[in-house]
C-alpha positions as CSV (number, residue, x, y, z in Angstrom):
1,M,42.3,96.2,97.2
2,G,45.0,97.3,99.6
3,M,42.6,99.3,101.8
4,T,40.1,96.4,101.8
5,W,42.8,94.0,102.8
6,R,43.8,96.1,105.7
7,K,40.3,96.4,107.0
8,C,39.8,92.7,106.8
9,V,43.0,92.0,108.7
10,R,42.1,94.5,111.4
11,R,38.6,93.2,111.6
12,F,40.0,89.6,112.0
13,I,42.3,90.7,114.8
14,G,39.4,92.5,116.5
15,C,37.3,89.3,116.4
16,V,40.1,87.1,117.8
17,V,40.7,89.6,120.5
18,G,37.1,89.9,121.4
19,F,36.8,86.2,122.0
20,S,40.1,86.0,123.9
21,V,39.0,88.3,126.7
22,V,35.6,86.8,127.6
23,G,35.5,86.0,131.2
24,S,39.0,87.2,131.9
25,A,40.0,89.0,135.1
26,L,41.5,91.9,133.1
27,A,38.2,92.4,131.3
28,Q,36.4,92.7,134.6
29,A,38.3,95.6,136.1
30,P,36.3,98.7,137.0
31,E,37.1,101.9,135.1
32,G,39.3,104.2,137.1
33,F,42.7,104.5,138.7
34,G,44.4,104.3,142.1
35,E,46.1,101.9,144.4
36,W,44.3,98.8,145.7
37,V,46.5,98.5,148.7
38,S,46.0,99.1,152.4
39,G,46.0,102.9,153.0
40,G,45.3,103.4,149.3
41,Y,42.4,104.6,147.2
42,F,40.5,104.1,143.9
43,V,39.0,106.9,141.8
44,G,36.3,105.2,139.7
45,R,34.1,106.5,136.9
46,T,30.7,105.3,135.9
47,E,27.7,106.9,134.3
48,P,26.0,109.9,136.1
49,G,23.1,108.7,138.2
50,A,24.6,105.2,138.9
51,E,24.8,103.7,142.3
52,V,28.1,102.4,143.6
53,W,28.4,100.0,146.6
54,F,31.7,98.9,148.2
55,E,31.5,96.1,150.8
56,G,27.8,96.9,151.2
57,E,28.3,100.6,151.8
58,R,26.9,103.1,149.3
59,L,29.5,105.5,147.9
60,A,28.8,109.1,146.7
61,V,28.8,109.5,142.9
62,D,29.3,113.0,141.6
63,A,27.5,114.7,138.7
64,D,30.2,113.5,136.2
65,G,30.1,109.9,137.4
66,F,33.2,109.9,139.6
67,Y,33.4,108.1,142.9
68,L,36.1,107.4,145.5
69,V,36.9,104.1,147.3
70,P,39.1,104.9,150.3
71,L,41.1,102.0,151.8
72,G,42.2,102.1,155.5
73,R,45.4,100.9,157.0
74,E,43.9,97.4,157.8
75,A,42.1,96.9,154.5
76,A,43.2,93.7,152.8
77,G,42.0,90.7,150.8
78,E,39.1,90.3,148.3
79,K,36.5,93.1,148.3
80,R,33.2,93.5,146.5
81,L,32.5,96.6,144.3
82,E,29.1,96.8,142.7
83,V,28.0,99.4,140.2
84,V,24.3,99.7,139.3
85,S,23.4,101.8,136.3
86,A,20.5,104.3,136.3
87,A,18.6,101.7,134.3
88,G,19.2,99.1,137.0
89,D,21.9,97.0,135.3
90,A,24.4,95.8,137.9
91,R,28.1,94.9,137.4
92,V,30.0,93.2,140.3
93,Y,33.8,93.4,140.6
94,E,35.9,91.3,142.9
95,V,39.0,93.4,143.7
96,D,42.0,92.2,145.7
97,V,43.4,94.7,148.2
98,E,47.1,94.1,148.9
99,Q,48.1,94.1,152.6
100,R,51.1,96.4,153.1
101,S,53.7,95.8,155.9
102,F,54.3,98.7,158.2
103,E,57.2,99.4,160.4
104,V,56.7,98.9,164.2
105,Q,59.4,100.4,166.5
106,R,59.7,99.7,170.2
107,V,61.2,102.4,172.5
108,D,61.5,101.8,176.2
109,G,62.8,103.8,179.2
110,L,61.1,107.1,178.2
111,D,59.9,109.7,180.7
112,P,56.2,108.7,181.2
113,S,55.1,112.4,180.6
114,R,56.3,111.9,177.0
115,V,54.1,108.8,176.5
116,V,50.9,109.9,178.2
117,P,49.7,113.5,178.3
118,P,49.2,115.0,181.8
119,E,45.6,114.9,183.1
120,E,45.1,118.6,182.9
121,A,45.6,118.5,179.1
122,W,42.8,116.0,178.4
123,E,40.0,118.6,178.2
124,R,42.0,120.6,175.7
125,I,42.8,117.5,173.7
126,Q,39.1,116.6,173.5
127,R,38.2,120.1,172.4
128,D,40.8,120.0,169.7
129,A,39.5,116.6,168.5
130,E,35.9,118.0,168.2
131,L,37.2,121.0,166.2
132,V,39.0,118.7,163.8
133,A,36.1,116.3,163.4
134,R,33.7,119.2,162.5
135,A,36.3,120.5,160.0
136,R,36.6,117.1,158.4
137,S,32.8,116.6,158.1
138,A,32.2,120.0,156.5
139,D,30.2,119.7,153.3
140,V,32.3,121.2,150.5
141,V,31.2,121.0,146.9
142,A,34.4,120.8,144.8
143,D,36.1,118.4,142.4
144,D,39.7,119.2,143.1
145,W,40.2,115.7,144.5
146,R,40.1,114.4,141.0
147,E,43.1,116.3,139.7
148,P,46.8,115.3,140.1
149,F,48.3,116.3,143.5
150,V,51.7,117.9,144.0
151,W,54.0,117.8,147.0
152,P,53.1,120.6,149.5
153,A,56.8,120.9,150.5
154,H,60.1,119.5,149.4
155,G,62.8,117.9,151.6
156,P,63.9,114.5,153.0
157,V,60.9,112.2,153.8
158,T,61.5,111.3,157.4
159,G,58.2,109.6,158.3
160,V,55.7,107.5,156.4
161,Y,52.1,106.5,156.7
162,G,51.2,103.5,158.8
163,S,54.3,103.2,160.9
164,Q,53.8,102.6,164.6
165,R,55.7,103.0,167.9
166,I,55.3,101.1,171.1
167,L,56.5,103.4,173.9
168,N,57.3,101.9,177.3
169,G,55.2,98.9,176.2
170,V,52.2,101.0,175.2
171,P,51.2,100.8,171.5
172,R,50.6,104.3,170.1
173,Q,48.4,105.3,167.3
174,P,49.9,104.6,163.9
175,H,51.5,107.6,162.1
176,W,48.9,108.8,159.7
177,G,51.0,111.2,157.6
178,V,54.0,111.7,155.5
179,D,56.8,113.8,157.2
180,V,58.9,116.2,155.1
181,A,61.8,117.7,156.9
182,A,62.7,121.3,156.0
183,P,63.8,124.5,157.9
184,T,61.3,126.5,159.9
185,G,59.7,129.1,157.7
186,T,59.8,127.0,154.5
187,P,56.5,127.6,152.6
188,V,53.8,125.0,152.6
189,R,51.7,125.0,149.5
190,A,48.3,123.5,148.7
191,P,48.8,120.2,146.9
192,A,45.5,120.7,145.1
193,G,42.7,123.3,145.3
194,G,40.1,123.3,148.0
195,V,38.4,125.2,150.8
196,V,40.0,125.7,154.2
197,T,37.8,124.3,156.9
198,L,40.2,124.6,159.9
199,A,43.0,127.1,160.6
200,Q,44.2,126.8,164.2
201,R,47.5,128.1,165.5
202,D,47.9,126.0,168.7
203,L,46.3,122.6,168.9
204,Y,47.8,120.4,171.7
205,F,49.3,117.6,169.6
206,T,49.6,119.2,166.1
207,G,50.3,122.9,166.9
208,G,49.7,125.2,163.9
209,T,47.2,123.2,161.9
210,V,45.3,123.7,158.6
211,L,42.7,121.4,157.1
212,L,41.9,121.7,153.4
213,N,38.8,120.1,151.9
214,H,39.2,119.0,148.2
215,G,35.6,117.8,147.8
216,A,34.0,114.4,148.1
217,G,35.1,114.3,151.8
218,V,38.8,114.2,150.8
219,T,40.8,116.4,153.2
220,S,44.5,117.3,153.6
221,S,45.8,118.2,157.0
222,F,49.0,120.2,157.5
223,L,50.5,119.9,161.0
224,H,53.2,121.6,163.2
225,L,53.1,124.8,161.2
226,S,55.0,127.8,162.4
227,R,52.8,130.3,160.5
228,L,49.3,130.2,159.0
229,D,48.6,132.2,155.9
230,V,44.9,131.2,155.4
231,A,41.7,131.5,157.3
232,D,38.6,129.3,157.7
233,G,36.3,129.4,154.7
234,E,39.0,130.6,152.3
235,R,39.3,129.1,148.8
236,V,42.8,128.2,147.8
237,E,44.3,126.9,144.5
238,R,47.0,124.4,144.0
239,G,50.4,126.0,144.8
240,D,49.0,128.7,147.0
241,V,51.0,129.2,150.2
242,I,48.9,128.1,153.2
243,G,51.5,128.4,155.9
244,A,55.1,127.6,156.9
245,I,57.0,124.6,158.2
246,G,57.6,124.6,162.0
247,S,57.9,122.4,165.1
248,T,54.8,123.5,167.0
249,G,52.7,121.1,169.1
250,R,54.3,117.8,170.1
251,S,57.1,117.8,167.6
252,T,60.8,117.0,167.9
253,G,62.0,119.2,165.1
254,P,60.9,121.3,162.1
255,H,58.9,119.3,159.6
256,L,55.6,119.1,157.8
257,D,53.3,116.3,158.7
258,W,50.9,115.9,155.7
259,R,47.9,113.7,156.3
260,M,44.9,112.8,154.1
261,N,41.4,111.6,155.0
262,A,38.5,110.4,152.9
263,G,35.6,111.0,155.4
264,D,36.6,109.1,158.5
265,E,39.1,106.8,156.7
266,R,42.7,107.7,157.1
267,I,44.5,107.2,153.8
268,D,48.1,107.5,152.7
269,A,49.0,111.0,151.3
270,G,52.2,109.5,149.8
271,L,50.1,107.5,147.3
272,W,48.6,110.7,145.8
273,V,52.0,112.0,144.6
274,P,55.0,110.5,142.9
275,P,57.9,109.5,145.2
276,M,59.8,112.6,146.2
277,D,63.2,111.1,145.1
278,V,62.1,110.5,141.5
279,I,61.2,114.1,140.7
280,C,63.7,115.4,138.2
281,E,66.6,117.8,139.0
282,P,67.4,120.8,136.8
283,E,70.5,120.7,134.5
284,G,72.0,123.7,132.9
285,T,72.2,127.4,133.5
286,G,69.4,128.8,131.3
287,E,66.9,131.3,132.7
288,E,64.0,129.3,131.2
289,A,63.4,125.6,132.1
290,V,62.1,122.8,129.9
291,V,60.5,119.7,131.5
292,V,61.1,116.7,129.2
293,L,58.8,113.6,129.1
294,H,59.6,110.4,127.4
295,G,57.1,108.0,125.8
296,L,55.5,104.6,126.5
297,G,57.9,101.8,127.2
298,R,60.9,104.1,127.2
299,S,62.9,105.8,129.9
300,E,64.3,109.3,130.5
301,R,67.5,108.1,128.8
302,S,65.7,108.1,125.5
303,M,65.4,111.9,125.8
304,N,69.0,112.6,127.1
305,D,70.4,113.8,123.7
306,L,67.4,116.0,123.0
307,A,67.7,117.5,126.5
308,G,71.4,118.1,125.8
309,S,70.7,120.0,122.6
310,L,68.2,122.2,124.5
311,R,70.8,123.0,127.1
312,E,73.2,124.0,124.2
313,A,70.4,126.2,122.9
314,G,70.3,128.1,126.3
315,F,67.6,126.3,128.3
316,T,67.8,124.5,131.6
317,T,66.3,121.0,131.4
318,C,64.5,118.6,133.8
319,N,64.3,115.1,132.3
320,Q,61.4,113.4,134.1
321,A,61.2,109.6,134.4
322,Y,57.9,107.9,135.0
323,P,56.8,104.2,135.2
324,S,55.0,104.2,131.8
325,R,53.9,100.6,131.9
326,S,52.7,100.2,135.5
327,D,50.3,103.1,136.2
328,S,47.3,104.8,134.6
329,L,47.4,108.0,132.6
330,P,45.9,110.1,135.5
331,E,48.5,108.8,137.9
332,L,51.4,109.3,135.4
333,A,50.2,112.8,134.8
334,G,51.2,113.5,138.4
335,Y,54.9,113.1,137.4
336,A,54.5,115.9,134.9
337,A,52.6,118.0,137.4
338,N,55.3,117.6,140.1
339,A,58.2,118.2,137.7
340,I,56.6,121.5,136.5
341,D,55.7,122.5,140.1
342,A,59.3,121.8,141.2
343,M,60.7,124.1,138.5
344,R,58.2,126.8,139.4
345,H,59.2,126.8,143.0
346,R,62.9,126.7,142.2
347,G,62.4,130.2,140.8
348,Y,62.1,129.6,137.0
349,A,59.7,132.3,135.8
350,R,59.0,130.4,132.6
351,V,58.7,126.6,132.2
352,H,58.2,124.8,128.9
353,L,57.3,121.2,128.2
354,V,58.7,118.9,125.5
355,T,57.2,115.4,125.1
356,H,57.5,112.2,123.1
357,S,54.6,109.9,122.2
358,M,52.5,109.2,125.3
359,G,54.3,111.9,127.2
360,G,52.3,114.4,125.2
361,I,49.0,112.8,126.5
362,L,50.3,113.1,130.1
363,A,50.9,116.8,129.3
364,R,47.4,117.2,127.9
365,Y,45.8,115.5,130.9
366,W,47.7,117.7,133.3
367,L,47.1,120.9,131.4
368,Q,43.3,120.6,131.8
369,Y,44.0,121.3,135.5
370,G,47.3,123.3,135.5
371,D,49.4,125.6,133.5
372,L,52.9,126.3,132.3
373,P,54.6,129.1,134.4
374,G,55.3,132.3,132.5
375,E,53.1,131.2,129.5
376,G,55.5,128.4,128.7
377,R,55.2,126.5,125.4
378,L,54.5,122.9,124.6
379,V,56.2,120.9,121.8
380,M,54.8,117.3,121.2
381,L,56.8,114.7,119.2
382,S,54.7,112.0,117.6
383,P,51.8,112.3,120.0
384,P,48.8,109.8,119.7
385,N,46.4,112.7,120.2
386,H,43.5,110.7,118.7
387,G,44.8,107.3,119.6
388,S,46.8,104.6,117.8
389,E,45.7,101.8,115.5
390,V,48.3,99.6,117.3
391,I,46.2,99.8,120.5
392,D,43.1,99.1,118.5
393,A,44.6,95.9,117.2
394,F,46.2,94.5,120.3
395,G,44.8,96.4,123.3
396,D,42.4,93.6,124.3
397,F,45.0,90.9,124.4
398,G,45.9,89.9,127.9
399,W,49.6,89.6,127.0
400,F,49.6,93.1,125.6
401,Q,47.8,94.5,128.7
402,R,50.4,92.9,131.0
403,L,53.3,94.0,128.8
404,M,52.3,97.6,128.2
405,G,50.2,98.5,131.3
406,P,46.9,100.4,131.9
407,A,48.0,103.8,130.4
408,A,48.5,102.2,126.9
409,L,44.9,101.0,126.9
410,E,43.6,104.6,127.0
411,L,45.3,105.3,123.7
412,S,42.9,103.6,121.3
413,T,41.1,105.5,118.5
414,D,37.8,104.7,120.2
415,Q,36.0,108.0,121.0
416,E,35.3,106.8,124.5
417,A,39.1,106.3,125.2
418,L,40.5,108.8,127.6
419,V,42.8,110.3,125.0
420,N,39.7,111.3,123.0
421,R,37.9,112.8,125.9
422,L,40.5,115.4,126.8
423,P,39.6,119.1,126.4
424,P,41.4,121.4,123.9
425,L,44.8,122.8,125.1
426,D,45.1,126.4,126.2
427,V,48.9,126.8,125.7
428,T,51.0,127.7,122.7
429,T,51.6,124.3,121.2
430,G,53.7,122.9,118.4
431,I,53.5,119.3,117.1
432,I,56.1,117.4,115.1
433,T,55.4,114.0,113.7
434,G,56.9,111.6,111.2
435,N,55.8,109.9,108.0
436,R,58.4,107.2,107.9
437,S,57.7,103.9,109.7
438,S,60.0,102.9,112.5
439,D,58.0,99.7,112.9
440,P,57.3,98.1,109.5
441,W,55.6,95.1,111.1
442,F,52.7,97.5,112.1
443,N,52.4,99.0,108.6
444,F,49.4,96.8,107.7
445,L,47.3,98.5,110.5
446,F,47.4,101.9,108.8
447,E,45.5,103.3,105.8
448,A,47.2,106.7,105.7
449,P,50.7,108.2,106.3
450,H,52.1,107.2,109.7
451,D,55.3,106.9,111.7
452,G,55.0,103.2,112.6
453,K,52.8,103.7,115.7
454,V,50.8,106.9,115.1
455,S,49.2,108.2,112.0
456,V,49.9,111.7,110.9
457,D,46.3,112.7,111.3
458,S,46.1,111.3,114.8
459,A,49.0,113.6,115.9
460,R,47.1,116.7,114.8
461,L,45.2,119.1,117.1
462,T,43.2,121.9,115.7
463,E,44.2,124.3,118.5
464,A,48.0,123.8,117.8
465,E,49.8,126.9,116.5
466,G,52.3,124.8,114.5
467,F,52.3,121.4,112.9
468,R,55.3,119.8,111.0
469,V,55.7,116.5,109.3
470,V,59.3,115.2,109.0
471,R,61.0,112.2,107.3
472,S,61.4,110.3,110.6
473,G,59.9,107.3,112.4
474,H,58.2,107.2,115.8
475,T,60.8,105.5,118.0
476,F,63.8,107.8,117.4
477,I,62.2,111.0,116.2
478,M,63.7,112.9,119.1
479,N,67.2,112.2,117.8
480,D,66.6,113.7,114.3
481,P,68.7,116.9,113.9
482,E,65.9,118.7,112.1
483,V,63.5,117.9,114.9
484,R,65.9,119.2,117.6
485,F,66.3,122.4,115.7
486,L,62.5,122.8,115.3
487,V,61.9,122.1,119.0
488,A,64.4,124.8,120.1
489,F,63.1,127.2,117.5
490,F,59.4,126.8,118.6
491,L,60.3,127.2,122.3
492,T,62.1,130.4,121.5
493,N,59.6,131.9,119.1
494,G,56.2,130.2,119.5
495,F,56.1,129.1,115.8
496,F,58.0,127.0,113.4
497,P,60.2,128.6,110.7
498,Q,58.8,129.0,107.2
């Protein structure tokens, strides 16, 4: 009787939810992630063989059904996106592109030679422009543009996309890149994999310049380099050193100017990575580092005590915050990617990962593209590895979507949900979950042991080296003394104690 009652209640909720979303704007959003803002982008996904049109222009769709919508600096207002299936069924989406405000700075009284290049330089400038145009239009087959990007260098951000100067009354081109200040010689690394289509040591405006094609027409440009470590046609992977920061070309001091294009559209590289100033800082003196990720609807403070216990166990920790209720899973995975990358380049030979709840899904998403330095280990606390019945019950309600955000909606038990499409992990993994409910008001949604939000079976992964069930609930499992001991033990040994 109990099981039948649960099924009836869940079926009733599903029916109510189903009727509640008909015709709603939230129900009509295209599948994908990105930033619908001027200078932004949207990575969409449809079925292979479909056609996608944006504002009447046909977009390329790759073999896996991914496509890219680039948005230029002046893009704003309501736009039309149409997806036509291979069978001819069309879905039309009206998307609203937010107009960003960009800084405009007026500078008068400059030497005219600093505003307009001398006449003898124009032939060289034209030749440089042709080189860059050919490099950007190179046909490179790659899917690196779909993975989370990392910052190519670290330092103060001194210039942003879209800003513009008016020099002696003459409007200049907007600044198309993100400027990162650092000493000359600081390594510049590939933010994602790709093929080098341009490596020039002395272009007039940009000096030492590298263009890296990530596929689908998405390119990164690295300007003012003092040193080039790659050549045309070379394949590089994320994190490979491609050159060094400098002040070559028309530059006022050592910095990296990182720019991105999607075809001819200039887009904001800063939107492909988390803000530099939110990437976590290491705490502790241990030789091995542990990146810590909190769960949905929580903050990094929820993991402070666990991080402290790991420092007491001899690890350095990096407790990474992320906006769990505002961005998609792929975007949030970029926070994990950048935290791990920062620890790698700070010199930690081994980096582990400890996660709670949805933080574990961010880890799984990232680890399909990246790795943990030094064969680091992963410990997941209460991960919804196969989704959560809570999302099944409430995920289609508009109020729930607004409250919990887009990432939560990918955590249903539906086999088409993103969480259930992730590939197996290839790192040493331990999983700890609870069998005591921290949320008794959700108990009626479950038919088997659970922790209040995730069933014990949903937490399991067949590839995990260790799996433990403890007498704890979902919300505060990270504060359980037994759990803290098990986490440190697994990171040290690669297995749980008998």
